[in-house]
Structure formats: C-alpha cells, structure tokens
C-alpha positions, 0 to 999 in steps of 0.5 A: 801719870808719872812725874818723872822727867823724860831722858834724852837719847844716848847721843845727846846725853853729854849736851844735856849734862852741860846744859844742866850744869850751866843752869845750876851755875846761872840760877842756883838750886831753886830757879823759882826763888823770890826775889829773883836774882839777876841772871845771865843767859847764854847767847843761844842754846838749843831747846831740847825736845824729848820727842824729836827725831835724833840728829847727828851729834855736834862738837861738845860745848857748841850751841846747836840750832835746830835745822829740821823743818817744822811739821806741817799741820794736818789738813782738816777733813772736809765735811760730807755733803748732806745732799739737801738744804733746810728751808728758812723757818718763819719766826712767827708764822701764826702772827704773819699773814703769809701763804702758809698761815692763810692756808692753815687758817682756812683749813681750821676755819673749815673744820669749825664750820663743819662743827657748827653745821653739825651742831645745828643739824642735830636739832630736830622738830616740827615747825615752830610758831614763828617759822610757820607764821613767816613761811605761810605769810610768805606764800600769801605775799608771793601770790600777791606779787605774782598774781595780785591775790588779795592778802588775808591780813596786813602782815606789815602791820604787826611783823617785826620785819618787812613781809616782802623780804625774808618771808617771800624768800622763805616761801619760794624755798619752801615751795621746792624743798619744804621746811627743811630747805628753809632751815638749811637756808638759815644754816647757810646764812649763819655759816657765812656770818661766821666766815665773815667774822673770821675775815673781819677779826683777821683784818683787825688783829691776826690769824689766831684771834680770827680763829678764836672769834670764829670758834667761840661764835660758832658754838653759841646757843643762838648761833646753833639754834638760828642755824636750823631755825626758819626765821629772818634772824639768820638773814639779819645776822648775815647782813650785819656781818657783811656790813661789818666786813665792808667797814673793816675792809675799807679802813685804808681806802678813801672815806667814801669807800665806806658807803659799800657797807650801807646797803647791807646795813639798811637791808638788815634793818628792813629784814628785821627791825631790831637790827637797827639797834646795831647800826650805831655800832657800825658807824662808830666802827667806821670811825675807830678803824680809819687808820689812814685818816686823822682828825676830821677825816676820821669822823668823815667815815662815820658821817658818810656811812650814817648818811648812806644808811639813812638815805637808803632807809628813807627811800625804802620807807617811802617806796614800801608804804606804812609799816606799823610793825616797826612801832608795835614790835620794836620802837613801841613794843608792849611792856612785859612783866619779867624782872631785870634780874631774871633777864640779866641771869639768862643773858649771862647764861647764854653769852657770859663766857664770850663776853668775859673773853671779850673783856679780857681781849679789850683790856689786854689790847688797850694795854698792849697792841701785840704780845711781843712775838714780833717787836720790830712791828710794834709801831704799826699798831694803832694808838692806845686811845684808838685801841681802847675805843675799839674794845669799848665799841665792840664789847659794849655792843653785846650789852645792847639787847639785854639792856633794851629788853630789861627796859621792856621787861620782856624775855621774848626772843632774848635768846636770839637777840643775844647772838646779835650783840655777840657777833660784834663782841666776838673779835675781841673775844677771839683776841682775848682767847689768843692772849690767854694762850700767850705768845708762841702758844705758851698755854694752849690748854687755856684756849682749849678749855675756853672753847670746850666750855663754850661748846658744852654750854652751847650744846646744852642750851641749844637743845633746851631752847630748840624744844617745840611740841611735836605737831605732826600727829595733831596736824594729821588728825585734823586733815584725815579725821576732823576733815578741816576744809575751807568752810569751817572756823577753827580755834587753835593755840599757836594757830600759825602751825596748823594754818601753815601745814593745812594751807592747801585745804584752809585759809588764813582767816579761818584760824582764830588765835588764843591771844585776843578776840572780840565777840558778840554772843548770842546773848547780844552782848559784846565780849572781849578777852578771855570772856569772848573765848568762853562765850564763843565756845558756849555758843558753838562758834568753832568747828574744831578746838585745839589747845594745850594750855602752855602758851595762853593759860588764861584762854585755856581756862576760859575755854575749859569753862565754856566746855563744861556741860557743853553739848556742842563739843566732844573730846575727840583726841589727845596727843601727848608731847614732851618739851624742855618744859615738861610733858603736855598734850594737844587736846582736840574737841570737835563739834558734834 
C-alpha cells in the first residue's frame, strides 16, 4: 500500500493549507518530539475526512462544524430458519439408565444370548453317563409318584441332589421330547441365568458393566457345556442366580423383603447339594448391599436371609426323609488322588481370565466408585469399605469350588463347579472390563480383546470337555443282535447309558456297573473288587459284557483275565469311537 496522504478536494484546499500552517506554528516541525512542549489548541476545528462528500465552501479562517447527519449502520441480515431443531444429547447415555440406554442394553444382551445358545447347541453327542443316570432314575421316580411303583434302588442314598426334583422334571420332558428336549431345558436355564446376571450387575453398577458380565459369563466353558447337558447343574445355577437377583433387587427395601431370596436359594441346595457352598455368599451379599440400612440394621438383612434359608431346608429335610447322598457326595465325599497343583492349573485354565478381570474390577471399584464421567453423582456411590467388601465377597466366591476340591484331592466335576463361583464373580469381571475400556469408551479395543480371548478359550475348552463315546452303534447292536431282555444279567462300563436307552426292554437292576461288586463264586468263596469281576466272568455270570476300559481300567484288566481261555463267551462286535482323549472302542462279548 502507498504511504501517500490523500489530498482534499479542490473546494477545501485553502482550509486545509491554513490548518497545516496552524499545526506547524503550534507543534513545531516534529509533532512527536519528547518531552512534549506546552501546546495551545484552537477552540475548535473541523476534522477533515478525505472520503466525505463535498459541501459548500465557507469563508476563509472560519472554523466549520460538520453539519451532515451521521450514517446509520446497516442492519445485520437475519439468519435463515433451518426448519428443524437438534434434540438435547445426554452427556453419558451409557452410564445413565435412561430409556434409550435400557433398549440398547437389551438389544446387545439379546445378541449375547444368541451367541451363547449357538455355542451350546453346536455341541453334539449321545447321552453321557450322568445324563443317562438322572433321566432314567427320573422315570422310575415318576412312576413311583404316579403309580406307586417300587423303586429299583434308593437313588436318594447316592445322588448329589434330591431325586424327586430335577430327575422327575427331566423324565417328564424326556417322555415327550427325548434327550434333546431335556438338553434344551438346560439351555433355557443357562440363558435365564445370564439374563439375571445382567440385571444384577446393572443394579449394582451400570449398563456397561452388566453387558461385560453377561458377555464373559455367556462364553465360559462351563456355561457352554451346561447349556447342552441334561444334568441338574444348569437348574441349580439358575436358582442361585434368581436368589442373587432377589437379594440385590431388595437392597433398598425393608430388611424382611430379603426373604424373597430364601426359597430359590433353598431349592438350589435341594436340586444340587454342592450349591450349599454358595449360600454364605448370598447371606454376605445381603449385608453389603443394604444401602438404606446402617449398623445393626445392615446385619439384619443377613440374619433374615440366613434364618429363612435354614428354616426351609430344615422343613424340607423333615418332609423328604433320609438323604444319604448329602454325605456321600458332598459333606463326606471320598478322597481322590489328584494333586493340588493339577487342580489349580485346570481351575486357572477354565476360569482364570474371568477371575483376573474380576480382580481388576474389585481393586478399581474399591479405589474409585465411578470413572468420573458424571462427577455430579459421585456422592451417590457406596463408601470405600462397602465397595471393598462387595469385591471381596463376589470375587472370592470364585475360589470356593477349587479350594474345596483341592481339599478332597479330586477333579471330578470341577469343570462344572468352576462355573458356579464365576456366576458370582462375573459382576466384578464386567466392571473390570468396563474400567479397562475407560470413560467415554476411550479404549474399546481392550474390552473387545478380553471378550474374544474368553470366547476362543471357552469354545476350545467346551469342545474338549463335551467329548463322549458314541454309544449309538453299541445300543443298536444290543437291541437288535444281542437281543437283551428282562431275563438276562449284563455287565457294562458306564452301565447307565444302555440302561437308559434300553429301559423299555430291560430293568435297572439287570445292569451291573464296573465300580464295585461282591460275588460268591461257584468255588464257594466270597470275592470283592476286581477279583469279584474276574471270578464272575469265569463262572459265566453275565449274558453280555460291554467294556472299553477308559473309565475303570482295573476292572477291565480283571475282566480280560477272566475271559482268557474262557469258553463261555465270544467277542461278538467292536465299535470304535474317538473322544478328546484319543481313539478307543466298545467291545461286546456275548455268552455262547
């Protein structure tokens, strides 16, 4: 830009020249000299605007005052109407249980349940030994209730659950829908347990933690297997989840309201006696979730629940009569030979990832009640002691089953029992998963990674655990070729399987298992253990022998000794099968 001063119009040249002379006389050559000299100012002189419109000339030497009107400012243009209004956006829709959040959570939960159902239904196999035992006994118990038919054996004397509860229900379903129908019933129990777990965690924490808990629990190896397994484990887990939901749902009600959790808790114990291991957790949970109560009133919830469960169990025991299975299968179970290190390794393999997530959630929750997305409600969370207590109660419950079976030195059913404890640890695991993701979904890749790892581990482990011998060729041979009937006496490894499938043509007591036997031989001597099986085979006591040697190797060796050089039997058929343990085969010997 040019530094040249603009020149006034021709009409104002004389006035402008007089103004410059006056300025020079008053201020000197340098108007910015320092220190400034005392100056005198004219009374008033018109300020020259080089861009103003020319006006009529005035007389020389006379100050002229601007008389023209000041220009009015131009009006600002009005904004165009957009035709719509943006709705208010919630600040933390995933942390507030608003209507949108609830609908979104239920939609995601539905997807998780579909994945859980698919993982369970992909497992295939004929009836497992336990499945066949409970369903077959249920048919005998059902006939006893309806028609007064005498029971072949006292099932209550060695069952790990009351034989008139789940076995009767399973037999009723089996009568109409077969084994597949009973397995679908277990799937419904496990899906309901996942849904209740979601509701419990949302009540305790928030929506994100609830989805994390449901996601991790739904892909566990135990959850997947029990969802397609016709035993009373799924029913017991559902009842424990229902009791836990009742405890948490009544946390702001009067203390007596917690008694609503007593019936499902007592029924869970009756369905599967091992559920009693988790009844103290429910009582402690009733105490630490008593938000409205303080001091003695807080303990009152636990006292009410414990007394209610005890009263119901006592009444049930009086009405049902002796239950020897409680002692033989639970409180005084036989000791095994499995090492503590082996049990710890397998427990960590089946539930270690979820347990670690629960530890993260417990520590994070004890240190800070919320992630800070909504600092204005920080005061609504429980105190640090109560938060730490909740984490210890829920996460510590996951250690009960491994600790108990380490005490017994047995791995029997541990792969199922791990899932019972993880049901209670899952809310803290879901919270830990939410804390890994961070506020406002800062690190979603961490949550996705944990879920994918749990999914992969669960799929592989479930496929390995759900691996049973294919008994269909063996059962078909016994029915069509060997022609088993109600007159013979049969020896079978896992005798519950043929006894279940062939119950229309044979009776329960016609099948001898390979675990234990007392036998007086033709030599007049009393034999027991493997010697009893060897001598019975030598004497031709059994009409059909079905063995594969995987369950009771000692009995299998004794039977082979009895068959060596024995003219009473011939090897009639061999049916190979493959399991996760390798290849094997059913071998069937038929009496000549």
